[in-house]
C-alpha positions in Angstrom: 145.4 37.3 205.4 145.3 38.2 209.1 143.7 41.0 211.1 146.4 43.2 212.6 144.6 46.1 214.3 141.1 47.1 215.4 140.6 50.8 216.0 137.3 52.5 217.2 136.6 56.0 215.7 134.1 58.4 217.2 132.5 61.3 215.3 129.8 63.8 216.1 126.5 62.3 214.9 122.8 62.9 215.1 120.2 61.4 217.5 122.7 59.0 219.1 125.1 61.9 219.7 128.3 60.0 218.8 128.7 58.0 215.7 130.8 54.9 216.5 132.9 53.4 213.7 135.6 50.8 213.6 138.6 50.5 211.3 140.0 46.9 210.9 143.4 46.6 209.3 145.0 43.5 207.8 148.6 42.4 207.1 147.9 42.7 203.3 146.9 46.3 203.6 143.2 45.9 203.1 141.1 48.0 205.4 137.5 47.5 206.4 135.1 50.0 208.0 132.2 49.1 210.1 129.7 50.8 212.5 128.2 50.1 215.9 126.6 53.5 216.7 124.2 53.7 219.6 123.7 55.8 222.7 126.7 55.8 225.0 129.1 55.8 222.1 132.4 56.2 224.1 131.4 53.2 226.1 130.9 51.1 222.9 134.3 52.3 221.7 135.9 50.9 224.9 134.1 47.6 224.3 135.5 47.5 220.8 139.0 47.9 222.2 138.3 45.1 224.7 137.1 42.7 222.0 140.0 43.5 219.6 142.2 40.8 221.2 139.7 38.1 220.2 140.0 38.9 216.5 143.6 40.2 216.0 145.7 37.5 214.3 142.6 35.7 212.9 141.4 35.5 209.3 138.8 38.3 208.5 137.0 35.7 206.3 136.0 33.5 209.2 132.9 35.7 210.0 130.7 33.1 211.7 133.6 31.8 213.9 134.7 35.4 214.9 131.1 36.3 215.8 130.8 33.2 217.9 134.1 33.9 219.6 133.1 37.5 220.5 129.7 36.5 221.6 131.1 33.8 223.9 133.6 36.3 225.3 130.7 38.5 226.4 128.7 35.6 227.9 128.3 37.2 231.4 128.1 40.8 230.1 125.9 40.5 227.0 123.6 43.4 226.1 123.4 46.6 224.0 127.0 47.8 224.5 128.7 44.6 223.4 126.2 43.8 220.7 127.0 47.1 219.1 130.7 46.6 219.5 130.4 43.2 217.8 128.3 44.8 215.1 131.0 47.4 214.4 133.7 44.8 214.0 131.6 42.3 212.1 130.4 44.8 209.5 134.1 45.9 209.0 134.9 42.3 208.2 132.3 42.1 205.5 133.8 45.3 204.0 137.2 43.5 203.9 135.7 40.4 202.4 134.0 42.3 199.7 137.1 44.3 198.8 139.3 41.2 198.6 136.8 39.3 196.4 136.0 42.4 194.3 132.3 42.2 195.0 129.7 44.5 196.8 128.6 42.9 200.0 125.0 42.4 198.8 126.4 40.0 196.2 128.0 38.0 199.0 124.6 37.8 200.8 122.7 36.1 197.9 122.4 39.0 195.5 119.7 41.6 194.8 116.1 41.0 195.5 115.5 44.7 195.2 117.3 47.1 192.9 117.2 49.8 195.5 115.8 50.3 199.0 112.5 51.9 199.9 112.9 54.5 202.7 110.7 56.1 205.3 111.5 59.1 207.4 110.1 61.1 210.3 107.4 63.7 210.6 106.4 65.5 213.8 109.7 64.6 215.6 112.7 62.4 215.1 115.1 63.5 212.4 112.8 66.5 211.6 114.2 68.3 214.6 117.9 67.8 213.8 118.2 71.0 211.7 116.8 73.1 214.5 118.0 73.9 218.1 116.4 71.9 220.9 113.6 74.3 221.8 112.6 75.1 218.2 112.8 71.4 217.3 110.6 70.4 220.2 108.0 73.0 219.2 108.1 71.9 215.6 107.3 68.3 216.5 103.7 69.4 217.5 103.4 72.5 215.3 100.8 72.0 212.6 102.4 74.4 210.3 105.8 72.7 210.6 104.2 69.3 210.2 102.3 70.4 207.0 105.5 71.8 205.5 107.3 68.5 206.3 104.6 66.4 204.8 104.6 68.4 201.6 108.4 68.0 201.4 108.4 64.3 201.9 105.6 63.7 199.4 107.3 65.8 196.8 110.4 63.7 197.1 108.7 60.4 196.6 108.6 59.0 200.2 105.8 56.5 200.6 105.9 56.0 204.4 106.4 58.3 207.4 106.9 57.7 211.1 105.6 59.9 213.9 105.6 60.1 217.7 103.5 61.1 220.7 102.3 64.7 221.0 104.4 66.5 223.6 107.1 63.8 223.5 109.8 66.4 223.4 108.4 68.7 226.1 108.1 68.4 229.9 104.4 68.2 231.0 103.2 67.3 234.4 105.9 64.8 235.3 104.3 61.7 233.8 105.7 62.3 230.3 109.0 64.0 229.9 111.4 65.6 227.5 113.3 62.9 225.5 116.1 61.5 227.6 114.7 62.7 230.9 113.7 60.4 233.8 110.4 58.7 232.8 109.6 56.4 235.7 106.1 55.0 234.8 106.0 55.3 231.0 102.5 56.7 231.3 100.6 59.0 229.0 97.8 61.2 230.3 94.4 61.1 228.5 95.1 64.6 227.2 98.4 63.4 225.6 96.6 60.5 224.0 93.9 62.7 222.6 96.5 65.2 221.3 98.4 62.4 219.7 95.3 61.2 217.9 94.7 64.7 216.6 98.3 64.9 215.5 98.1 61.6 213.6 94.8 62.6 212.0 96.3 65.9 210.8 99.3 64.0 209.3 96.9 61.6 207.5 95.1 64.7 206.0 98.4 66.1 204.8 99.9 63.0 203.2 96.7 61.5 201.8 95.5 58.0 201.7 98.3 56.5 199.6 101.2 57.1 202.1 101.7 54.7 205.0 101.9 56.1 208.5 103.8 54.3 211.3 103.9 55.2 215.0 106.8 54.7 217.5 105.7 54.7 221.1 109.2 53.7 222.6 107.7 51.5 225.3 104.7 52.6 227.4 103.1 50.9 230.3 100.3 48.5 229.4 97.4 50.8 230.2 98.8 53.7 228.1 99.8 51.4 225.3 96.2 50.0 225.0 94.5 53.4 225.3 96.9 54.9 222.7 96.3 52.0 220.3 92.5 52.4 220.6 92.9 56.1 219.8 95.0 55.4 216.8 93.0 52.6 215.2 90.9 54.8 213.0 94.0 55.9 211.0 95.0 52.5 209.5 98.6 52.6 210.6 101.1 50.3 209.0 102.5 49.5 212.4 102.6 50.5 216.1 106.2 50.2 217.2 107.3 49.2 220.7 104.0 49.9 222.4 105.4 48.2 225.5 108.9 47.3 226.5 110.4 44.6 224.1 111.1 42.2 227.0 107.6 42.3 228.4 106.4 39.5 226.2 103.2 38.8 228.1 102.1 42.4 228.0 103.0 42.6 224.3 101.1 39.4 223.4 98.0 40.6 225.4 98.1 44.0 223.6 98.3 42.3 220.2 95.0 40.6 220.9 93.4 43.9 221.9 94.2 46.1 218.9 93.8 45.9 215.1 97.0 47.8 214.5 100.0 45.6 213.5 102.7 45.5 216.1 106.4 46.2 215.2 109.3 45.0 217.4 112.1 45.7 218.2 115.1 47.8 217.6 116.3 47.1 221.1 116.6 43.4 220.8 120.0 41.7 220.0 120.9 38.5 218.1 118.6 36.1 216.3 117.9 34.1 219.5 116.2 37.1 221.2 114.2 37.9 218.0 113.1 34.3 217.7 111.7 34.3 221.2 109.6 37.3 220.5 108.4 36.0 217.1 107.5 32.6 218.6 105.2 34.2 221.2 103.0 35.3 218.3 103.2 38.8 219.7 104.6 40.7 216.6 103.5 41.4 213.1 106.4 43.4 211.7 110.0 42.5 212.7 112.3 45.4 213.1 116.1 44.9 213.3 119.1 47.2 213.2 122.3 45.9 211.7 124.4 48.2 213.9 122.6 47.0 217.1 121.7 43.3 216.6 125.2 41.9 216.1 125.9 42.7 212.5 125.1 41.5 209.0 124.9 37.7 209.6 122.6 38.2 212.6 120.3 40.5 210.6 120.1 38.0 207.8 119.2 35.2 210.3 116.6 37.4 212.0 115.0 38.1 208.6 115.0 34.4 207.8 113.2 33.5 211.0 110.7 36.2 210.2 110.3 35.0 206.7 109.6 31.4 207.9 106.6 32.8 209.8 105.4 35.0 206.9 106.4 38.1 208.7 107.7 41.3 207.0 110.9 43.0 208.1 111.8 46.6 208.4 115.3 47.9 209.2 115.8 50.4 212.0 118.5 53.0 211.0 119.0 56.2 212.9 122.8 56.2 212.6 125.4 57.5 210.2 125.5 57.5 206.4 127.8 54.5 206.5 125.1 52.7 208.5 122.5 53.6 205.8 124.8 52.0 203.2 125.4 48.9 205.4 121.7 48.4 206.2 120.9 48.9 202.5 123.2 46.1 201.4 121.4 43.8 203.7 117.9 45.2 202.8 118.5 44.6 199.1 118.8 40.8 199.7 115.7 40.3 201.9 112.6 38.9 200.2 110.4 40.0 203.1 111.6 43.6 203.3 109.0 46.3 203.8 111.3 49.4 204.0 114.2 51.0 205.9 114.4 54.0 208.2 116.4 57.0 207.0 117.7 60.1 208.8 116.3 63.0 206.8 117.4 65.7 207.4 120.7 64.7 208.9 123.7 66.7 210.3 125.1 69.1 207.6 128.4 67.2 207.4 126.7 63.9 206.6 128.1 63.4 203.1 131.6 64.8 204.0 132.5 61.7 206.1 132.1 59.1 203.4 133.9 58.9 200.1 130.8 59.6 198.0 127.5 61.1 199.0 124.4 59.1 199.6 122.2 58.8 196.5 118.5 59.2 197.4 116.0 59.3 194.5 112.2 59.2 194.6 112.2 58.0 198.2 114.7 55.2 197.6 118.4 54.7 198.5 120.6 53.8 195.6 123.6 51.5 196.3 126.6 51.4 194.0 128.3 48.2 192.7 131.8 48.9 194.1 133.5 46.2 196.3 132.7 46.0 200.0 130.3 48.7 201.2 131.2 50.8 198.1 132.2 53.7 200.3 135.0 54.4 202.7 135.1 56.7 205.7 136.9 60.0 205.4 138.8 60.0 208.7 140.1 63.6 208.2 136.5 64.8 207.8 135.5 62.9 210.9 138.3 64.5 212.9 136.7 67.9 212.1 133.6 66.8 213.9 134.8 65.0 217.1 
């Protein structure tokens, strides 16, 4: 069997704006679907097209060799764009392999450790704002009534962990903290923002009770703000503080870890097992966070988890992409002995379940994966075309 064609497919998505899929075709008619969604989707699609010549004509079964070939081809341009493009192609190859062998991908990765995947979702921002327009969504991220309603909903549906964000994260303040996506030159939080954030987290704790875990995503602050925020949040016994500083600022990260009692989680923005190993070996991280669509694909995610396991560190999977990404990540998650949980976009865009061949099955805060070959679902390209 040989790969004959690699085609990127874009669709309108959620937080990352464009979902980025890939369709890999073979000379025996077997088709595999993968995903490399991240910000700047159209650029990733072009990178997929550029990489296609390195895999066309090759066996889709030679996953390690094809990853190494694509990685080497990007030697001078390695980074987020090409890592996601490789992830898209690599995950499609796993789909093909599973379909040919008649096995779900998790069986090819060592089999189930977990029968299903424990999920966490957002409160006070993140996916909570998707169902609203921008202004209403931004207001809801700090509105106590909206947060209370969200907490009651998540608890009633069996979620055992939530993630929240800075107060005012989605609003322009005095120039030092800005609306999501705006220019944010110094990554600084005012004292008032820190105090407001602590009040927000305290309110969330009151709503979800003592049994639910709370995590916090800072998205990379400067060292002063990260330390002050950590000190303000210590009374609330967080499961983790995510990306308190930039993931490549290892000295600042290691210093912060010695200054706070909150476990540090890193980092959705890293790529490949080599980058994760460097962070882990600095003793600067307590929870390892990887994204199968961003880190280079399934094989890299498994290697990252193995490095973490060798240091007795738990793993959580970042997942803010499409429903196919949720399925792909879940196949990996089910095979990880050191798994904590997996991120889940809830709510999502209204057409989420239209674009895959069967809807996601979420019960009691867990994602259920079927036992069909490959990913167990295919993309509906006609449905995707209705949401360009």
